[in-house]
C-alpha positions in Angstrom: 7.4 5.0 -3.0 10.7 3.9 -1.3 12.3 7.2 -2.4 9.6 9.4 -1.4 9.6 7.8 2.1 12.8 9.6 2.9 13.2 13.6 3.0 15.4 14.6 0.1 18.2 15.9 2.2 18.4 13.0 4.3 20.1 9.6 3.9 18.2 6.7 2.4 18.6 3.5 4.1 18.8 0.9 1.2 18.2 -2.4 3.0 15.9 -5.2 2.0 13.6 -4.5 5.0 13.2 -0.8 3.9 12.3 -1.9 0.4 9.7 -4.5 1.8 8.3 -1.9 4.0 7.9 0.7 1.0 6.3 -2.3 -1.1 3.9 -3.1 1.8 3.0 0.4 2.3 2.3 1.0 -1.5 0.4 -2.3 -1.4 -1.8 -0.9 1.5 -2.6 2.1 -0.7 -3.6 0.1 -3.6 -5.8 -2.2 -1.6 -7.6 1.0 -0.4 -8.3 2.1 -3.9 -10.5 -0.8 -4.9 -13.9 0.2 -5.3 -15.6 3.3 -6.7 -14.1 6.7 -6.4 -15.7 10.3 -6.6 -14.1 13.3 -7.7 -11.9 14.6 -5.3 -12.9 18.0 -3.4 -10.4 20.8 -3.8 -10.2 21.9 -0.3 -10.4 19.1 2.3 -8.5 18.7 5.4 -6.5 15.9 3.8 -5.8 18.1 0.9 -4.7 21.0 2.9 -2.5 18.7 5.1 -0.9 17.2 2.0 -0.2 20.7 0.5 1.1 21.9 3.9 3.5 18.9 3.9 4.8 19.6 0.3 5.1 23.2 1.1 7.1 22.5 4.2 10.4 21.9 2.3 9.0 19.1 0.1 8.1 17.0 3.1 7.2 13.8 1.3 7.3 11.4 4.2 4.6 13.6 5.8 2.6 13.7 2.4 2.7 9.8 2.4 1.5 9.8 5.9 -1.5 11.8 4.6 -1.9 9.0 2.0 -1.7 6.2 4.6 -4.4 8.1 6.8 -6.7 8.2 3.8 -6.2 4.6 3.3 -7.1 4.0 6.7 -10.3 6.1 6.5 -11.3 4.4 3.4 -11.0 1.0 5.0 -13.0 2.2 8.1 -15.8 3.7 6.0 -16.0 0.4 4.1 -16.1 -1.8 7.3 -19.0 0.7 8.6 -20.9 0.3 5.2 -20.5 4.1 4.5 -19.9 3.8 0.7 -20.3 7.3 -0.2 -17.6 8.5 2.4 -15.2 5.7 1.3 -15.8 6.6 -2.4 -15.1 10.3 -1.4 -11.7 9.5 0.2 -10.9 7.1 -2.7 -10.9 9.9 -5.0 -8.9 12.1 -2.6 -6.2 9.3 -2.2 -6.1 8.8 -6.1 -5.6 12.5 -6.6 -3.0 13.3 -4.1 -1.2 10.0 -5.0 -1.0 11.1 -8.4 0.7 14.5 -7.4 3.5 12.2 -6.3 3.5 10.0 -9.4 2.0 7.3 -7.4 -1.3 5.2 -7.8 -1.6 5.7 -11.4 -2.5 2.1 -12.2 -5.7 0.5 -11.7 -5.9 -1.1 -8.3 -7.0 -4.6 -9.2 -4.3 -4.8 -12.0 -1.5 -3.5 -9.7 -2.5 -6.1 -7.0 -2.4 -9.2 -9.3 0.7 -8.7 -11.2 4.2 -9.9 -10.0 5.8 -6.7 -9.4 9.5 -6.4 -10.6 12.1 -6.3 -7.9 10.0 -8.6 -5.7 12.5 -11.1 -3.8 12.0 -14.2 -5.4 15.2 -15.8 -4.4 14.4 -15.9 -0.7 11.3 -18.1 -1.2 10.8 -20.4 1.7 11.3 -24.0 0.8 8.3 -24.9 3.1 5.8 -22.7 1.1 3.4 -24.7 -1.2 3.9 -23.6 -4.8 0.6 -22.7 -6.5 0.7 -24.9 -9.9 -2.7 -23.9 -10.8 -3.0 -20.1 -11.8 -6.6 -20.3 -11.7 -6.5 -20.6 -7.7 -6.4 -17.1 -6.6 -7.0 -15.8 -3.3 -10.2 -13.5 -2.6 -9.8 -9.9 -1.7 -10.5 -10.6 2.0 -7.9 -13.7 2.0 -5.3 -11.3 0.6 -6.1 -8.6 3.2 -5.9 -11.3 5.9 -2.5 -12.6 4.6 -1.2 -9.2 4.8 -2.3 -8.6 8.3 -0.8 -12.0 9.1 2.5 -11.1 7.6 2.4 -7.7 9.3 2.0 -9.5 12.7 4.8 -11.9 11.8 7.1 -9.1 10.8 6.5 -7.3 14.1 7.0 -10.5 16.0 10.5 -10.7 14.0 9.3 -14.1 12.6 11.1 -13.6 9.3 10.5 -17.3 8.0 6.7 -16.9 8.6 6.7 -13.4 7.0 8.7 -14.8 4.0 6.3 -17.5 3.6 3.3 -15.3 3.6 5.1 -12.9 1.2 5.9 -15.8 -1.2 2.0 -17.0 -1.2 0.9 -13.3 -1.9 3.4 -12.9 -4.9 1.9 -15.8 -6.6 
């Protein structure tokens, strides 16, 4: 995801913050993929916009924006209780992500495993260690933690952001 977020002819900013943002963006996509999916339509507004982005000099940042839009629409549909619409958009998200080589893993599996490259060295000393692997966060608790981490990052409260990240990594 990190490499695709930059245009192929532009420079890539290799920083910890950029890597964490790419990881969070990919995590949002996988969170949206939880639940049933329908076969993706061959010609929907999202599919057209995605193909237009790819036809526009391989504009992968815009293609990723389409994926993020789909994730947002899936979450909105689920919140509204519109399961058929959420399932249709989930199918589109999985199909379009697959074109970019993303979202090939089952969402629950991806969300539960510790990802290689996660920054473990910067764990906060104040974060409690989960000694009992049976204690896991519910999906809604994970989403609440992600939202809280995003708010902490926006407020530049790096210690709190790191603490929440450490909780989510366990």
